N, C-alpha and C positions, 0 to 999 in steps of 0.2 A: 325776304324768304330767297334772294339770292346770298348774300352774305350767311345765311344757314346753311346754305347749301355748299359752299367754299368750306364753310369752317366744316363740315361732317366729311369733306373729301380729301382733307388734309392726308399728307402723309405726316404722322405722329411719331412715328418712329425713328424720320430723320431729322424730324422736329428736334426731337430730346436728345438724337446724337449732338446737333447743333448747341442745345443749351447745355449737355456735360463740358466740352468743350469752350464755353464761355465760363463758366464755372472753373475750370481748370484755369485759365485765364486769371480770373480775379486774384485767385490763391496766388501764383508765381509772380502778378503782378504787386501786389502788396509786397512778397519778400523782393522782389527787384528794384522797387523803386523807395525803399527805404533812406536810402542817405538821400538821393535825387527830389523827393519829397521835401526833406528837411533844409536841401541846397535852395532849390527854388521856391517852396512855402507855396507848394500846390501837391493836393492829393489826385494822384493819379489814378489810382483806381477809383474814386467817385465820380472823376472826370468819366473813365471809361466807362462807368455804369450808365452814366448819363447819355452816351454818345449809342450805348446800347437801346436806351428809349428810343432815342430818334432813329436809330436803324430800325429797329420794329417795327415802329410806323412806316419806314420806308417798305421796308418787307411788306405790307400789306397794301400798300399803296400800288407797286407794283403787280402783286397779286390780284387784286381787283378788276383789273384789266383784263379780256383776253387777249392772251397773246399774239394772235393773227391778227389783231389791229395795228399792231406795231407794223407791220411789212407794208403796209399803205405808204409809210414815210419815213423809206430807205433811202431817200436822198436829202430828204430835212434832215434825218440823224447823221447822215456822213458829213452833211454842214454843218451842223451843230458841234460835232467833233472834233472837226478842224478849227472853228472859232474859240472851243474852248484851250486846245492849243495853243494858238497865237496869241490870245490873251494873256497866257500866261507869260509868254515869251515878251510881251509889253507893257504887262500890267504887274505880274506878280513878282516876288522874290523867294527865292529857295523853292524853287516848284510849287509855291503857292500864293492863293489870291487872295486877299483880306478883305472882310466885309464886317469891319466894325470890330467888335471883339473877336469874331471869329472868322477862320482863316480854312481853306481845305484846298487838297490837292486836287485838280481838275485832270490829270492823268486817270487818275483812281476811277474816276465817274466815267472816263473815255474807253476804260476797257469793256463796261455794260453796253455804251453807244457802238463800241465795234463789234460788239457780238452782234448787237441786233441789227445792224446796220449789212455786215458780214453777211448774216446766213438772206437775207432778202436778195444781196445781189449775188448769191450763190444760185438760190432756187433755179432758175433757169438754165444753169449751167450744169447742174447734174446729171453726171453720165456723160459730160461731153467734158471732160479735165484731161485727157490722155496724155497731151502732149505738154511739153515746156512752154508751146506758142499759144496753147491753149488756156494753160494757167495763169499766161503773163499779165492779164486785166487783174485778177486776183491778186499778183503780186505789186501792182500799180498801186492798187486800192488801199493796199496795207501799208506800202514803204514812204507815202505821203505823211501820215500819221506818226509813223516810225521815225524818219528824220526829223519831224518837229519835237518829237520829244526825247531825241539824242541831244537837240539842238538844248535844253533845260539845264544841263546837262541831265538824264537820267537812262542809263543804260540797261538796269533793272530791268524798268517797267517796261522800255521798247523791246525787249527779248521776249516780256509777256505775250505784248500783239503778234511777235512773227511766233510765238506755240499756239497760240490761239487759231491763226490763220492756218499752220500745218494741220491740228486736229481737225477742222474744220473742212479742210481739203480732201483729209481721208475719207471723212464721213459722205462727203459730196462724190464721192468716187474716184477721186487723182488714185492712180498706182502707188503703192507702199514702195515699190522701189524706187522710184522716181522722186519719190519724196524722201527717202534715204540718200540717194544722189544727192539732194540739194543739201541737206544737213552736211553730208561729210563734204562737200563742196564747198559748203560756206565757213566749215570750222576750218577749213585746208587754207580758203583766201584770208580770212582773219590771222591764221597761224603767221602765214606768207607775208600778210601787212605788216604784222608787227614784228617781225625777222629783218623785213627791209625797213623799219626805222631805228630798230634800235643799229642796225650794222650801216645803213646809207642815206639814213634820216629822211624815209621817207614820212609825207604828212600822212595824220592820222586824225579822224575827226573823235580823239578822246582827250578829256584833261588829264593830267598828269598822274593824279592821285586812281582813276579810272584803270589807265597802263599800267601803273605799279600794282594792282590789284592783280591784272591778269599775270603779271611776271612773276608774283609769288605765290601764286596757285600751284606753280612748278616747284618752286623751291621757297619754302616760308622762311629759311636760315638765310635768305639773299640778304636780307634786311629785318632781323629779328626785333627789333627796339622802334619799327615806325611803320613800314607798308606791312610786314609780315606776323607783327604783334596780336592782331585781329584772330586770326588763323590758329596763331601758337596757343593763345591764352582759353580760345575756344575748345580746343580740343583737349587741353589742362583739365577743363572744369567738366565737359563731356566723359572723360575717362576717369575722375577723380570721384564720382560720384557713385562707380562701381555696381553693383547689383540693386541694393537697395536703396543707394542714398544717402546724404549727408543730414537730411533733417531740414522742414521748412524752415528758410533762416540762416540754415546753416552753411551756406554754400560757401567756402573761402574767397571763391573765386569774384563771387558774386558779392559780398558783404565788402570786401575791400578795393572793390571797383577796377578789378583787374580786366574782366568784360568791360567794352567797350559799349553805349547805349544798350545794356542788358536789356532795357523794357521795351525794344522795338526788335530790331533786327535779327540781336542774340539772345534773345527768349528762351530757345529752346535749350541753350547751354544751360541755363538759369536751372530748368525742368529736369535737366538729365542731371545735375551736380546734387540739385535737393532730393530729388526723387528716383535717381538712378535707372537703372536699364528697366527695371518693372514701369515707372512711372511712365517714360518715354516710352516703351512698346504700347502701354495704355493708349495713350494720345494717339500712337499710330495708326494702331487699331481703330479707333476713332474717326479718323480720315479715310482710312481702310473704308470703310462702311458708308460715306459719305460719298467717295467717289462710284464704289459700288453701285448703289441707290442710283447716281445720279445715270451709270450708263442704264441702267436699266428701263428708269424712266424715259432717257434715249430713245430705246428700243422700240418701247409702247406709246410715242407719242403717235397723235391722229394724224399728221402730214411733216412732210420734210424739212419744212422750214423750224417746225419743232422741234425735232430731230436736232438738227443745225444748231440752234439755242442753247439747246441742255449739253450736247457735246463741248459745244465753245465756253459753257460757265465749266463741265465740268475740265475742259482742257485747262483753264484757268487757274483753277483751284488746283489742280494736279500739279501745274507746272511749279506754283507757289510753294507748294509742298517739298518737293524735290528739291528745288533752287534753293530755299532758305533752309532747310534741314541738311543737303547735301553742302552749302558753304561751311557752314559751325563744323561739321566734321572734315572740312578739308579736301573733300573729294567732287566739289563745284568751287567756280571762281566768284570772290564776295561783290555781292551786286548789290545788296542793300535793298532787297526787297522783302517785305514782311509776314510773316506768317500768319494764314489765314484765321482770323476771327479769335487769335492767342496774341498778337503783335498791338502794343501799345498805337492807338491812333484813329482818329475819328474818321475821317476820310477814308481809308482802308475799310476800318467795319462796317461803314455805312455802303460801300462797293460792294462788298462781300455779300451783306444782306439784302441787296438788291438782286446780286445774284445767284443768291439762295430763292428769293421771290421768284425770277423767272422761271428758273426750274421746279420750282412749285407749282407756277401756273401753268407750264406744260403738262404736269401731273394733273392738275384739279380738271383742268379744259378738256380732258381726253374725252374725245365725244362716246366713251362707255360710263364714266364716271358722273357727268353732269352734263344736263340737257338745260338749254334755256329757251 
């Protein structure tokens, strides 16, 4: 009976939108991986479909348990969060941990754990975050996993953690002006650190390729054949798509492998080149609806814990979308984070579906929709 009530209470419009995004992903992946499939002897689309099945099971597993129960295990969740990141440093290779034939990236799962744990951490502090001193425990809560993820190194995912923190702080009552000041101050400190490194050799916790990505963001032509290559080629691909696109499987930048890893971080370029402005706009509209519905769900949640969870998920999705699409257009630095539900990758897809399950959980267990 409980499962029946849950199924009747789902937001099917939101599920249909995510389903459409997944269908778009399969079509674009089929085109983006033609050469790679032949080279590696792997059908990437079939693999992604298999991961989609797994991720749907994860979605329903997260959905089944009333989200309010997670609040009881905040400390355990935070401990599991740090344990996964430490295990990656000790046992992992290239940010992944292998379990037999299957490998996964713990950093993707940690995003969900961070949202769950931070929401519980913030509940007693709601309305009491008016100064930086009052916000400091929250900064400390997030900075530890941030430093661990930076050690892997994975700057992109680390920035997602920061974005989640800022979004949830805003909902918890932190003054927008102080959060804006924090963002501006952080960007200023990073700029000063990079300038100091280039001028006086200051130490930076970044790998050379990460530093180069930040430098060529300002001017890709500084190193057009190496560090600036990705930005230049992605902008060419997006621009060459025009209004209607070149057609499915006919994108020259994609087919001729000018785009780097076009089935993961730069998959939006393939979409824009082959389906043009119209195809890119349609995908953005689907993403807009996802964010819009998430905000509505957060506003209608039965308690502040649910609101914080929903906004944590929406902040994560929004930052991923902004950062991924922005970096392909040259308006954001390249950080290597995937486009939700579109980029190839099992760990990312499972994490995104778990996040969607958490968001739907807040919707379903609204006290006016379902009673047990």
